N, C-alpha and C positions, 0 to 999 in steps of 0.2 A: 191662575198666575202665581198665587202664593205657594201652591203645591209645587209648581215648576221651580220656584226660587229655592224652596227647602231641599228639593231633590238635587239641584245644582250645587248647593252649599255642601250637602252631605257627600256628594260624589267628589267634590274638590278636596274635602278633608280626607276622604279615604285615599285619594290619589297621593296626597302629600304624605300621609302616614305610611303608605306602601313605599314611596320613594325614600323616606327616611329610614325605613326598616332595611331596604336593600343597601343603602349607604352604610348603615351601621354594620351589617353583615360583611360587606366588602372590606370595610376598615378593619374588622376583626380578623378576617382571613388574610389581609394584606400584611399583617405584622410579621416581622422577621422571626423565624423559629427560635424558641427559647432553648437553645443548645448551649449548655454551660458545663464546665468540668472544673473541679477543684484539684489542681495539679498537686497540691501538698498531700493529697490522700494516696498518692501513688509513688512507687519507687523507681520504676523503669519506664523507658520511652522507646518508641519506634517512629522514624521520621520519613517524610515523603517530599519530593519535589514533583508536583503533579499538575495536570491540566484537566479541565472539566468539559464534558461534551454531552449534549442532549440532542437526540434525533439527528446526529451527524454534525451539529453546529457547535463549535467551540465557544464556551461562555467567556464573556469579556466585560464583566461589570463588577466593580469592587464590592457590591452588596451581595454577590453570589457567594454561597457557602458550600463547604464540604464538611460533613460530620462523620465521625467514627463512633461505633456503638458496640457494646457487648449487651445483647438483648436490647432493652430500651434505655440502658444507661449510657449517657454520653461519655466518651473517653478522649475526645479531641475534636476541635472545630477551628476553622480558619476561613477568612475571606480570600478572594482573589487579589493578587498584587501585580501591578503592571511593572514589567522589567523592560526598561528602555532599550538596552542593548539588543534584546531579542524581539522588540516590538510585539510583545505578547503578554498575556496574563497567566500567572502561575499561582498555585495553591501550595504554600509551604506548611504542611500539616504535621503536627506532633501528636502521636497516640500514646496514651498512658495505661499502665497496668502494673500489678504487683507480682505477676508470674507469667512465664511463657506459656504458649499453647492456647490461650483464650481465643475463641473465634470472634474475629472483628468483622462487622458489616459496615456499609457506608451509605450515606444519603446525601444527595445533592439538592441544594435549594437554589432554584432559578428565580432571581428577584424580578426580572423583567416580566415573566409570565406568572409570577407568584405561585409556583408549584414546587413540590418536593418529590423527588424521584428516588426510588430504591435502586441501588447499584447492584448488579448481579455478582460483581467481583467480591470475594470474601478472602480473608487471610487469617491465619493463626498468628497471634502476637509473637514476635521475635525480639528478644531483649537486645537493645542497641542496634537493631537492623536499620538500614537506610535504603530507600528505593528511589531511583530517578535522578536526573540532572537536567540542566536547561536544554540540552540537545536531545536527550531521550528521557523525557519526563514520564512519570507514571500516569497511566490513563485511568481516570474515573469517568465512566460513560454509561449512559442508558440510551439505546442498547449498546452492548459491548462492541468495540471497534475491531476491525480485522487485524490479524497478525501476519498477513501475507505481505511479502516484499519482493514482488515478481515484476520483471519487465515482460509484458505480454506481446507488444509489437515494437519494432525499432527500425527506422529508416532515416532518410535524409531529405531535406528540402532541395528540390530542383536537381536531384541526382538519381538517375535510373539505377535500379538495383537488379543485378543478375540473379543473386541468390542470397537468402538470409537463413541462417541456422541458429536457432535459439536453444541452448543447452542448459545445463545446471550451473548458473552463474556465469556463463560465457555466451557471447553472441559473435558469430562470424558472418561478415557481410562481404559479398563479392561485387565489385563494380568494374566498369571498363577501365582499361589501362590508361585511357586518355583523361580520366577524371582527376581533378586536383584534390587530393586528400588532406591538404594542410589547412583547409578552412571549410569544414562541413558542419551543417546545422542539423542536429538530431531532432527527429519527430518520433515521439514514443507514446505508448499507452502503458500505464502501470496498473497493478492490482488496486482494488477499490480503496481510495483514501491515502495511498502511499505517496511518498515524495522522493525526488531524485536529487542527489548531491554529487559534487565533484570538489575534492579538497575542502569539504566543509561548507561549501556555498550551494544553496538550493537553486535549481534551474527548472524552468517550465519547458514543456514541449515547444520546439520551434523558436526558442528564445536566444540561444547563444551558439556561436560557432566554436569548434574545437579542431585541433590538429590530430588527425587520425592516421598520419604517416607511421606512427607507432601505436600499439594498443593503448586504449584509454580505460582507466578503472573508475567506474562510477559506484556510488553507494545508494541503495534504495532503502528507505526507512518505512516501516509498516505504519498503517494508520494509528495503531495503538502505541507506536514508538518502541515496542519491545524488541523489534528485530531491525538490525542494520546490516544489510547483506551486500557484499561487493559483487559487481557485475563488470566483467572485462569485455570490452568491445574491440574486436580486431577487424580491420578492413583489408581485404585482399584485392589485388588488381590482376585481371587476366584479359586476354583477347576475347571480347564479347562475341566473336564469331563462333565461339564454342559454348554450347548450352548443354548442361547435364540434367537429366530427369531420372527419377527412380520410382519403382513401385515396390512397396514392402511386401514381404511374404505373409500369407495367412495359412491357417492349418490345412486348407484344401487346395492352395495354389501357390507356386513358387514366385519369387520376386523377379524384377527385371531392372536393367539400367539402359537408358537410351541416351545417345550422344548425337547432338545436331551440330554440324560443322560445315562452313561454306566451302572449305578447301576440299576438292575431290581427290579420290584415290589415296587418301591417307590410310595407313594401317593403324588400328587402335587395339591396344593390348589390354587385357584384363588380368590382374594379379590378385591372389589372395594368400596372405601370409608369405609373400615373397615367391610364390609359385605361379607360373603362367597358367591361366585357366583357359584362355581363348584369345584368338586374334581374328579381327574382322576388318574388312576393307570398306571404306565409306562409299556408299552407293546412293545417289539422289540426296546427298546431304545428311545422311544419318546412318547410324548403326544401332542395333539393339541386342544386348546380351540378355538372354532369357534363361529360365529354369534355374534361378539363383536361390540357394538356401540363405537363411539369415546369416549375417556375418559382415566383416569389414573388407571392402574391396578397394583396389587401386586401379584407376584408369590412366593409362599412359598414352599420350599423343606426342610423339617426338620427345622434347625435353619437358613437356608439361605433364605433371602428375596431379591427379585429383582423387582424394580419398572419399569414398561413399559407403555409408553403412546401410545395409538392408536389415530392417527390423522384422521381427516375427510378431505380427499383430494377432490378437485373439478374436478379432471380429472384422 
């Protein structure tokens, strides 16, 4: 019985000692990094309006830090600051140096998870340089965020689409002539982490209706906010009884254009660079122009003209 009591007491003391040791270690590790810089030691500055991201999540705690370093020497540090007008947290960082060209590295301190992350972004010090603003803040992130600002898909709620062509900063959508284009709600997919704006206001997919009776210019901002790319969306209306399809050319096979139309006995004309290439009569609701080389063609059906590009694919 006495031996059991001694063993219990010793075990309890060891448990308490271990718990105390863990607590002391945690408290030691949980301290804010000792990042300090004596500004009076330096002549020049470089400034940033920035935001901090770890594993794709934007930090939003006033105890979070961004530090700038030359080697292991701290050259600038600041906390996050809440900006009410933007409803977001920003880091207003000033970096110090006595000469240009010094390589600057950056570290993020995440106070919630009590960890320090090395940022892959590095910069050479530029005297009096400034980076970022509240709309396009400079990104300090681990891992680095995407600089893509692309609209991948674009359509409309409750509106059948006849054709969608996504080009370089331009999207052309064809709908039936009976559709009301003055109040259409876009549904879209963007490149990873990107945001869509119109006149400076951010919109989510399926959130707001716009008047597409004339072209609408959107802006897509990349996840890292370095790129703000305009995208013009144009909506055309046609008789949906006409459907155009194409097959691009490849190295071993020419392209083709097929037209489906409900009206019988129509003559359909194919032009290239203003020169008539072929005339076909609609039989059983369709015609197919075959053996087409890569290039831009025009399909004429009465007063309706449709431009179609046959691309040369490598595979």
